[in-house]
ZADO-1210 file (C-alpha; in nm, 4 decimals, padded with zeros to 6 digits):
<atoms>
<atom x="03.0134" y="-02.8179" z="-00.1935" code="MET" pos="1"/>
<atom x="03.0857" y="-02.5149" z="00.0291" code="LEU" pos="2"/>
<atom x="03.0609" y="-02.2871" z="-00.2732" code="GLU" pos="3"/>
<atom x="02.7177" y="-02.4285" z="-00.3586" code="THR" pos="4"/>
<atom x="02.5929" y="-02.3791" z="-00.0031" code="VAL" pos="5"/>
<atom x="02.7321" y="-02.0254" z="-00.0006" code="LEU" pos="6"/>
<atom x="02.5598" y="-01.9517" z="-00.3336" code="ASP" pos="7"/>
<atom x="02.2295" y="-02.0773" z="-00.1920" code="ILE" pos="8"/>
<atom x="02.2654" y="-01.8577" z="00.1168" code="VAL" pos="9"/>
<atom x="02.3515" y="-01.5519" z="-00.0933" code="VAL" pos="10"/>
<atom x="02.0548" y="-01.6210" z="-00.3241" code="ASP" pos="11"/>
<atom x="01.8219" y="-01.6517" z="-00.0253" code="GLU" pos="12"/>
<atom x="01.9422" y="-01.3263" z="00.1283" code="LEU" pos="13"/>
<atom x="01.9321" y="-01.1286" z="-00.1957" code="SER" pos="14"/>
<atom x="01.6159" y="-01.2813" z="-00.3427" code="GLY" pos="15"/>
<atom x="01.3733" y="-01.1483" z="-00.0835" code="THR" pos="16"/>
<atom x="01.1507" y="-00.8418" z="-00.1022" code="PHE" pos="17"/>
<atom x="00.9838" y="-00.9502" z="-00.4261" code="ALA" pos="18"/>
<atom x="00.6651" y="-00.7483" z="-00.3621" code="VAL" pos="19"/>
<atom x="00.7508" y="-00.4898" z="-00.0980" code="VAL" pos="20"/>
<atom x="01.0919" y="-00.3268" z="-00.1564" code="PRO" pos="21"/>
<atom x="01.3245" y="-00.3123" z="00.1464" code="PRO" pos="22"/>
<atom x="01.2954" y="00.0656" z="00.1860" code="VAL" pos="23"/>
<atom x="00.9154" y="00.0484" z="00.1774" code="VAL" pos="24"/>
<atom x="00.9116" y="-00.2432" z="00.4232" code="ALA" pos="25"/>
<atom x="01.1447" y="-00.0495" z="00.6517" code="GLY" pos="26"/>
<atom x="00.9268" y="00.2616" z="00.6340" code="ALA" pos="27"/>
<atom x="00.6154" y="00.0593" z="00.7143" code="ARG" pos="28"/>
<atom x="00.7810" y="-00.1181" z="01.0068" code="LEU" pos="29"/>
<atom x="00.9178" y="00.2108" z="01.1400" code="LEU" pos="30"/>
<atom x="00.5772" y="00.3779" z="01.1090" code="ALA" pos="31"/>
<atom x="00.4162" y="00.0900" z="01.3013" code="ALA" pos="32"/>
<atom x="00.6866" y="00.1155" z="01.5674" code="LEU" pos="33"/>
<atom x="00.6418" y="00.4908" z="01.6123" code="VAL" pos="34"/>
<atom x="00.2605" y="00.4912" z="01.6021" code="LEU" pos="35"/>
<atom x="00.2357" y="00.1936" z="01.8384" code="GLY" pos="36"/>
<atom x="00.4807" y="00.3768" z="02.0627" code="GLY" pos="37"/>
<atom x="00.2633" y="00.6880" z="02.0705" code="VAL" pos="38"/>
<atom x="-00.0247" y="00.4872" z="02.2146" code="ILE" pos="39"/>
<atom x="00.2067" y="00.2888" z="02.4399" code="GLY" pos="40"/>
<atom x="00.3557" y="00.6093" z="02.5782" code="PHE" pos="41"/>
<atom x="00.0197" y="00.7129" z="02.7192" code="GLU" pos="42"/>
<atom x="-00.0291" y="00.3698" z="02.8776" code="ARG" pos="43"/>
<atom x="00.3266" y="00.3819" z="03.0134" code="GLU" pos="44"/>
<atom x="00.2687" y="00.7271" z="03.1622" code="ALA" pos="45"/>
<atom x="-00.0395" y="00.5881" z="03.3395" code="ARG" pos="46"/>
<atom x="00.1748" y="00.2989" z="03.4711" code="GLU" pos="47"/>
<atom x="-00.0420" y="00.0348" z="03.3058" code="LYS" pos="48"/>
<atom x="00.0777" y="-00.3257" z="03.2707" code="PRO" pos="49"/>
<atom x="00.1208" y="-00.3016" z="02.8925" code="ALA" pos="50"/>
<atom x="00.3090" y="00.0122" z="02.8051" code="GLY" pos="51"/>
<atom x="00.5464" y="00.1555" z="02.5500" code="LEU" pos="52"/>
<atom x="00.7445" y="-00.1542" z="02.4521" code="ARG" pos="53"/>
<atom x="00.4429" y="-00.3845" z="02.4429" code="THR" pos="54"/>
<atom x="00.2424" y="-00.1538" z="02.2166" code="HIS" pos="55"/>
<atom x="00.5428" y="-00.1033" z="01.9902" code="MET" pos="56"/>
<atom x="00.6002" y="-00.4780" z="01.9626" code="LEU" pos="57"/>
<atom x="00.2339" y="-00.5528" z="01.8909" code="VAL" pos="58"/>
<atom x="00.2184" y="-00.2879" z="01.6169" code="ALA" pos="59"/>
<atom x="00.5431" y="-00.3932" z="01.4506" code="ILE" pos="60"/>
<atom x="00.4479" y="-00.7634" z="01.4684" code="ALA" pos="61"/>
<atom x="00.1122" y="-00.6977" z="01.3027" code="ALA" pos="62"/>
<atom x="00.2865" y="-00.4900" z="01.0371" code="CYS" pos="63"/>
<atom x="00.5376" y="-00.7666" z="00.9737" code="LEU" pos="64"/>
<atom x="00.2597" y="-01.0246" z="00.9344" code="PHE" pos="65"/>
<atom x="00.1037" y="-00.8161" z="00.6572" code="ILE" pos="66"/>
<atom x="00.4360" y="-00.7581" z="00.4812" code="ILE" pos="67"/>
<atom x="00.5136" y="-01.1301" z="00.5002" code="VAL" pos="68"/>
<atom x="00.1706" y="-01.2126" z="00.3584" code="SER" pos="69"/>
<atom x="00.2342" y="-00.9764" z="00.0687" code="GLN" pos="70"/>
<atom x="00.5677" y="-01.1480" z="00.0062" code="GLN" pos="71"/>
<atom x="00.4056" y="-01.4929" z="00.0292" code="LEU" pos="72"/>
<atom x="00.1468" y="-01.3973" z="-00.2287" code="SER" pos="73"/>
<atom x="00.4259" y="-01.3670" z="-00.4865" code="ALA" pos="74"/>
<atom x="00.5750" y="-01.7118" z="-00.4217" code="LEU" pos="75"/>
<atom x="00.4915" y="-01.9998" z="-00.6551" code="PRO" pos="76"/>
<atom x="00.2709" y="-02.2475" z="-00.4672" code="PHE" pos="77"/>
<atom x="00.1543" y="-02.4538" z="-00.7635" code="GLY" pos="78"/>
<atom x="-00.1169" y="-02.3759" z="-01.0138" code="ASP" pos="79"/>
<atom x="-00.1573" y="-01.9946" z="-01.0276" code="PRO" pos="80"/>
<atom x="-00.5275" y="-02.0292" z="-01.1074" code="ASP" pos="81"/>
<atom x="-00.5813" y="-02.2281" z="-00.7867" code="ALA" pos="82"/>
<atom x="-00.3907" y="-01.9825" z="-00.5673" code="LEU" pos="83"/>
<atom x="-00.6135" y="-01.7832" z="-00.3356" code="ARG" pos="84"/>
<atom x="-00.4695" y="-01.5122" z="-00.1175" code="VAL" pos="85"/>
<atom x="-00.7130" y="-01.4169" z="00.1549" code="ASP" pos="86"/>
<atom x="-00.5856" y="-01.1203" z="00.3577" code="PRO" pos="87"/>
<atom x="-00.8858" y="-01.1444" z="00.5904" code="LEU" pos="88"/>
<atom x="-00.7538" y="-01.4728" z="00.7294" code="ARG" pos="89"/>
<atom x="-00.4301" y="-01.3056" z="00.8250" code="LEU" pos="90"/>
<atom x="-00.6113" y="-01.0132" z="00.9839" code="ILE" pos="91"/>
<atom x="-00.8255" y="-01.2588" z="01.1820" code="GLU" pos="92"/>
<atom x="-00.5143" y="-01.4443" z="01.2987" code="ALA" pos="93"/>
<atom x="-00.3408" y="-01.1250" z="01.4095" code="VAL" pos="94"/>
<atom x="-00.6591" y="-01.0067" z="01.5816" code="THR" pos="95"/>
<atom x="-00.6912" y="-01.3363" z="01.7688" code="ALA" pos="96"/>
<atom x="-00.3289" y="-01.3239" z="01.8801" code="GLY" pos="97"/>
<atom x="-00.3530" y="-00.9657" z="02.0008" code="VAL" pos="98"/>
<atom x="-00.6831" y="-01.0416" z="02.1733" code="ALA" pos="99"/>
<atom x="-00.5057" y="-01.3179" z="02.3637" code="PHE" pos="100"/>
<atom x="-00.2400" y="-01.0709" z="02.4796" code="LEU" pos="101"/>
<atom x="-00.5012" y="-00.8087" z="02.5642" code="ALA" pos="102"/>
<atom x="-00.7008" y="-01.0580" z="02.7678" code="ALA" pos="103"/>
<atom x="-00.3873" y="-01.1271" z="02.9665" code="GLY" pos="104"/>
<atom x="-00.3690" y="-00.7699" z="03.0953" code="VAL" pos="105"/>
<atom x="-00.7370" y="-00.7532" z="03.1896" code="ILE" pos="106"/>
<atom x="-00.8159" y="-00.8856" z="03.5350" code="PHE" pos="107"/>
<atom x="-01.0709" y="-00.8584" z="03.8134" code="THR" pos="108"/>
<atom x="-00.9737" y="-00.7146" z="04.1498" code="SER" pos="109"/>
<atom x="-01.2113" y="-00.6446" z="04.4356" code="GLY" pos="110"/>
<atom x="-01.5131" y="-00.7012" z="04.2127" code="GLY" pos="111"/>
<atom x="-01.3913" y="-00.4482" z="03.9536" code="GLN" pos="112"/>
<atom x="-01.2586" y="-00.5212" z="03.6068" code="VAL" pos="113"/>
<atom x="-00.9210" y="-00.3555" z="03.5485" code="ARG" pos="114"/>
<atom x="-00.7116" y="-00.2658" z="03.2434" code="ASN" pos="115"/>
<atom x="-00.9849" y="-00.2963" z="02.9804" code="VAL" pos="116"/>
<atom x="-00.8626" y="00.0265" z="02.8190" code="THR" pos="117"/>
<atom x="-00.5097" y="-00.1112" z="02.8025" code="THR" pos="118"/>
<atom x="-00.6424" y="-00.4303" z="02.6437" code="GLY" pos="119"/>
<atom x="-00.8328" y="-00.2242" z="02.3896" code="ALA" pos="120"/>
<atom x="-00.5285" y="-00.0105" z="02.3168" code="SER" pos="121"/>
<atom x="-00.3242" y="-00.3265" z="02.2473" code="LEU" pos="122"/>
<atom x="-00.5930" y="-00.4420" z="02.0067" code="TRP" pos="123"/>
<atom x="-00.5782" y="-00.1040" z="01.8389" code="LEU" pos="124"/>
<atom x="-00.1973" y="-00.1134" z="01.8209" code="ALA" pos="125"/>
<atom x="-00.2393" y="-00.4379" z="01.6270" code="GLY" pos="126"/>
<atom x="-00.4837" y="-00.2718" z="01.3877" code="ALA" pos="127"/>
<atom x="-00.2443" y="00.0200" z="01.3412" code="ILE" pos="128"/>
<atom x="00.0359" y="-00.2241" z="01.2631" code="GLY" pos="129"/>
<atom x="-00.1853" y="-00.4012" z="01.0094" code="LEU" pos="130"/>
<atom x="-00.2646" y="-00.0682" z="00.8442" code="ALA" pos="131"/>
<atom x="00.1046" y="00.0242" z="00.8274" code="CYS" pos="132"/>
<atom x="00.1928" y="-00.3153" z="00.6821" code="GLY" pos="133"/>
<atom x="-00.0704" y="-00.2670" z="00.4129" code="ALA" pos="134"/>
<atom x="00.0834" y="00.0700" z="00.3225" code="GLY" pos="135"/>
<atom x="-00.1948" y="00.2706" z="00.4830" code="GLN" pos="136"/>
<atom x="00.0291" y="00.4841" z="00.7050" code="MET" pos="137"/>
<atom x="-00.1889" y="00.7974" z="00.6784" code="PRO" pos="138"/>
<atom x="-00.4884" y="00.5953" z="00.7994" code="LEU" pos="139"/>
<atom x="-00.2788" y="00.4486" z="01.0804" code="ALA" pos="140"/>
<atom x="-00.1555" y="00.7951" z="01.1807" code="ALA" pos="141"/>
<atom x="-00.5111" y="00.9309" z="01.1775" code="LEU" pos="142"/>
<atom x="-00.6308" y="00.6431" z="01.3980" code="ALA" pos="143"/>
<atom x="-00.3372" y="00.6982" z="01.6338" code="THR" pos="144"/>
<atom x="-00.4212" y="01.0676" z="01.6649" code="GLY" pos="145"/>
<atom x="-00.7835" y="00.9912" z="01.7412" code="ILE" pos="146"/>
<atom x="-00.6852" y="00.7324" z="02.0026" code="VAL" pos="147"/>
<atom x="-00.4443" y="00.9679" z="02.1756" code="VAL" pos="148"/>
<atom x="-00.7153" y="01.2346" z="02.1903" code="VAL" pos="149"/>
<atom x="-00.9582" y="00.9800" z="02.3343" code="VAL" pos="150"/>
<atom x="-00.7098" y="00.8525" z="02.5935" code="LEU" pos="151"/>
<atom x="-00.5968" y="01.1976" z="02.7108" code="PHE" pos="152"/>
<atom x="-00.9104" y="01.4066" z="02.6655" code="LEU" pos="153"/>
<atom x="-01.1584" y="01.1607" z="02.8081" code="LEU" pos="154"/>
<atom x="-00.9408" y="01.1034" z="03.1137" code="ARG" pos="155"/>
<atom x="-00.9693" y="01.4743" z="03.1925" code="TYR" pos="156"/>
<atom x="-01.3419" y="01.4797" z="03.1193" code="LEU" pos="157"/>
<atom x="-01.3931" y="01.1811" z="03.3505" code="GLU" pos="158"/>
<atom x="-01.2015" y="01.3666" z="03.6218" code="GLY" pos="159"/>
<atom x="-01.4156" y="01.6728" z="03.5656" code="TRP" pos="160"/>
<atom x="-01.7300" y="01.4629" z="03.6051" code="PHE" pos="161"/>
<atom x="-01.5884" y="01.2955" z="03.9160" code="GLY" pos="162"/>
<atom x="-01.5139" y="00.9543" z="03.7623" code="ARG" pos="163"/>
<atom x="-01.1360" y="00.9940" z="03.7404" code="GLY" pos="164"/>
</atoms>
């Protein structure tokens, strides 16, 4: 009995990664972690409520959802002709979850809305994680670079125009 249970556990642990090999999954998760961290670092430096760790976690979670969906698409769920894998549903679910988190950091104080940029950067960290999970790390890196330029450069331009 114990041997059978042990065999089942070993099969479960060794039978994963049918679609995305472990090294590829690790690279995608690491890329999401680093790129989410780049955006989070700027928010952390500005002492915003969602900073480095939050952005890293959002990006890696979104990445993991995509990797899991790719793995799920390879599992037998009945008639192969009836199986429909719709990645847009997963993207919508991740977007809704991240939007919920982002809404939590946005608040009104003294008649002014605060932390909208941080909410938007969380949403973007989710998109970057989704891109990494789909194997689109160059696209995710490009988006991260653009976001960092926007966050840093526009802050200085706003200060120059007297809005900072």
